[in-house]
C-alpha positions as CSV (number, residue, x, y, z in Angstrom):
1,M,9.6,20.6,-33.3
2,D,8.9,21.0,-37.0
3,E,5.7,22.5,-38.4
4,R,4.4,19.1,-39.5
5,N,4.8,17.5,-36.1
6,A,3.2,20.5,-34.4
7,E,0.2,20.3,-36.6
8,E,-0.1,16.5,-36.0
9,I,-0.1,17.1,-32.2
10,K,-2.8,19.8,-32.6
11,E,-5.1,17.7,-34.8
12,M,-4.4,14.2,-33.5
13,G,-3.2,14.7,-30.0
14,G,0.0,12.9,-30.7
15,G,3.3,13.1,-32.6
16,Q,6.8,11.8,-33.0
17,A,9.6,12.8,-30.6
18,G,12.9,11.3,-31.9
19,E,12.4,7.5,-32.4
20,I,9.3,7.3,-30.2
21,H,5.7,8.1,-31.4
22,C,3.3,9.3,-28.8
23,L,-0.4,8.4,-29.4
24,T,-3.2,9.7,-27.2
25,I,-6.5,8.0,-26.8
26,V,-8.8,10.4,-24.9
27,G,-12.4,11.2,-24.3
28,Q,-14.9,8.8,-25.9
29,I,-14.0,6.3,-28.6
30,E,-16.1,7.3,-31.6
31,G,-17.3,4.5,-33.9
32,H,-19.7,4.4,-36.8
33,Q,-21.9,7.1,-35.3
34,L,-20.8,10.7,-34.9
35,L,-20.6,12.1,-31.4
36,P,-21.8,15.6,-30.6
37,E,-19.4,18.4,-31.6
38,D,-18.8,19.4,-28.0
39,A,-17.7,15.9,-27.0
40,K,-14.0,15.1,-26.7
41,A,-13.6,12.1,-29.0
42,T,-11.0,9.8,-30.4
43,K,-11.9,8.8,-34.0
44,Y,-11.1,5.2,-34.9
45,E,-10.7,6.1,-38.6
46,H,-7.8,8.4,-37.6
47,I,-6.2,5.9,-35.2
48,L,-6.2,2.8,-37.5
49,P,-4.2,4.3,-40.4
50,T,-1.9,6.1,-37.9
51,L,-1.0,2.7,-36.3
52,A,-0.3,1.2,-39.6
53,A,1.9,4.1,-40.6
54,I,3.8,3.8,-37.3
55,E,4.5,0.1,-37.8
56,E,5.8,0.7,-41.3
57,S,7.9,3.9,-40.6
58,P,11.7,3.1,-40.4
59,E,12.1,6.3,-38.3
60,I,9.8,5.2,-35.5
61,R,11.1,2.4,-33.2
62,G,8.6,2.5,-30.3
63,L,5.1,3.6,-29.5
64,L,3.9,5.3,-26.3
65,I,0.1,5.2,-25.8
66,L,-1.4,7.6,-23.4
67,L,-4.9,6.6,-22.2
68,N,-7.5,8.8,-20.5
69,T,-10.8,7.5,-21.9
70,M,-14.3,7.0,-20.7
71,G,-14.8,4.2,-23.2
72,G,-17.1,4.3,-26.2
73,D,-17.9,2.2,-29.3
74,V,-17.0,-1.5,-28.6
75,E,-16.1,-2.5,-32.1
76,A,-14.1,0.6,-32.8
77,G,-12.2,0.1,-29.5
78,L,-11.5,-3.6,-30.2
79,A,-10.3,-2.7,-33.7
80,I,-7.8,-0.3,-32.3
81,A,-6.7,-2.8,-29.6
82,E,-6.2,-5.6,-32.1
83,L,-3.9,-3.4,-34.2
84,I,-1.9,-2.4,-31.2
85,A,-1.6,-6.0,-30.1
86,G,-0.4,-7.1,-33.5
87,M,2.5,-4.6,-33.8
88,K,6.1,-5.9,-33.8
89,K,7.6,-2.6,-32.6
90,P,7.8,-2.1,-28.8
91,T,4.6,-0.6,-27.4
92,V,3.7,0.6,-23.9
93,S,0.4,2.0,-22.6
94,L,0.1,4.4,-19.7
95,V,-3.4,4.8,-18.1
96,L,-3.7,8.4,-16.8
97,G,-6.9,9.6,-15.1
98,G,-9.1,6.7,-16.4
99,G,-9.1,3.8,-18.8
100,H,-12.8,2.9,-18.5
101,S,-15.0,0.4,-20.3
102,I,-13.6,-0.4,-23.7
103,G,-10.5,1.5,-22.5
104,V,-9.5,-1.7,-20.6
105,P,-8.8,-3.7,-23.8
106,L,-6.9,-0.7,-25.2
107,A,-4.7,-0.6,-22.1
108,V,-3.8,-4.3,-22.1
109,A,-3.2,-4.4,-25.9
110,A,0.3,-3.0,-25.6
111,R,3.3,-5.2,-24.9
112,R,3.8,-3.5,-21.6
113,S,0.9,-1.8,-19.6
114,M,1.3,0.8,-16.9
115,I,-1.1,2.8,-14.8
116,A,-0.7,5.9,-12.7
117,P,-1.4,5.3,-9.0
118,S,-4.4,7.7,-9.1
119,A,-5.9,6.4,-12.3
120,A,-9.1,4.3,-12.4
121,M,-10.5,1.6,-14.6
122,T,-14.2,0.7,-14.8
123,I,-15.1,-2.9,-15.7
124,H,-18.7,-3.6,-16.6
125,P,-21.0,-5.7,-18.9
126,V,-21.7,-4.6,-22.4
127,R,-24.2,-1.8,-22.7
128,V,-26.1,-0.4,-25.7
129,N,-28.1,2.7,-26.3
130,G,-31.4,3.0,-28.2
131,V,-34.2,0.5,-28.9
132,V,-33.5,-3.1,-27.9
133,I,-35.6,-6.0,-29.3
134,G,-36.4,-8.3,-26.4
135,V,-35.8,-11.6,-28.1
136,P,-33.3,-14.4,-27.4
137,Q,-31.2,-13.5,-30.4
138,T,-30.5,-10.1,-29.0
139,Y,-29.2,-11.4,-25.7
140,N,-27.1,-14.0,-27.5
141,Y,-25.6,-11.2,-29.5
142,F,-24.7,-9.2,-26.3
143,S,-23.2,-12.4,-24.8
144,R,-21.0,-12.9,-27.9
145,I,-19.8,-9.3,-27.8
146,Q,-19.0,-9.6,-24.2
147,E,-17.1,-12.8,-24.7
148,R,-14.9,-11.1,-27.4
149,I,-14.0,-8.5,-24.8
150,V,-13.3,-11.0,-22.0
151,S,-11.2,-13.2,-24.3
152,F,-9.1,-10.3,-25.5
153,V,-8.5,-8.8,-22.0
154,T,-7.6,-12.2,-20.4
155,G,-5.5,-13.2,-23.4
156,H,-3.4,-10.0,-23.2
157,S,-3.0,-9.6,-19.4
158,A,-2.4,-11.8,-16.4
159,I,-5.8,-11.5,-14.9
160,S,-7.8,-14.7,-14.7
161,R,-11.1,-15.2,-16.5
162,E,-12.8,-15.9,-13.2
163,E,-11.5,-12.7,-11.6
164,Y,-12.4,-10.5,-14.6
165,L,-15.9,-11.9,-14.7
166,R,-16.3,-11.3,-11.0
167,L,-15.3,-7.7,-11.4
168,M,-17.6,-7.3,-14.4
169,T,-20.6,-8.7,-12.6
170,N,-20.1,-7.2,-9.2
171,T,-23.3,-5.7,-7.8
172,D,-21.9,-4.1,-4.6
173,E,-19.5,-1.5,-6.2
174,L,-21.5,0.9,-8.4
175,A,-24.7,2.7,-7.6
176,N,-27.5,1.7,-10.0
177,D,-25.2,-0.4,-12.1
178,V,-23.2,-3.6,-12.3
179,G,-19.4,-3.8,-12.4
180,S,-16.4,-2.5,-10.6
181,V,-14.0,0.5,-10.4
182,I,-10.4,-0.4,-9.6
183,Y,-7.5,1.9,-9.1
184,G,-3.8,1.8,-9.8
185,E,-2.5,-0.6,-7.3
186,E,-5.7,-2.8,-7.5
187,A,-5.3,-3.1,-11.2
188,V,-1.7,-4.3,-10.8
189,Q,-2.5,-6.7,-8.0
190,S,-5.3,-8.3,-10.0
191,G,-3.0,-8.9,-13.0
192,L,-4.9,-6.6,-15.3
193,I,-2.1,-4.1,-15.6
194,D,1.6,-5.0,-15.5
195,C,2.8,-2.3,-13.2
196,L,2.4,1.2,-11.7
197,G,4.2,3.8,-13.7
198,T,4.8,7.3,-14.8
199,L,5.8,8.9,-18.1
200,S,9.5,8.4,-17.4
201,D,8.9,4.8,-16.5
202,A,7.1,4.2,-19.8
203,L,9.8,6.0,-21.8
204,D,12.6,4.1,-20.0
205,Y,10.9,0.8,-21.0
206,L,10.7,1.8,-24.6
207,H,14.3,2.9,-24.8
208,R,15.4,-0.4,-23.2
209,E,13.4,-2.4,-25.7
210,I,14.6,-0.4,-28.6
211,K,18.3,-0.9,-27.6
212,G,17.5,-4.6,-27.2
């Protein structure tokens, strides 16, 4: 491993190994507002240009995305997901530990999605922090944001809109909250994730796609 790649792994949590680039999305997705310094965060302003550079690099022929995220900023997460979905190079996501909240669109954005059997995914309605103005326009705004997420997820996976909305609005799963937590096999059975997998499975898929 050369010094440049070692520094990239240290700073960005990812790097190139041969013809495959490994990108990690961990902790909380940071958007326009800075998170506390002691919070583990993935900064969207780092990820977006990295994805563009990967797509343009002649040396990189496939992208492995390792996901272990609690969620975070909706618009930042969707921006990253849209870039991944728009890549021509083979992409595979692997959910490890958790792919919660806005991590769900990130997981399904890749051409092939995989999840570890022990990993979990939380599906819930849109939430916001801070002061909320209780007027119809506010609720309409929340509804439109939620629709963007639902449309993206159902458009990039095999889960039906009805099933995804059922999981999102479930009142029997989470204490003091609305939504669902599903695990590896459940995520595959619902059509949300393509298959169970490990690191070797994800790499095997990329190598097959690269070879054509």
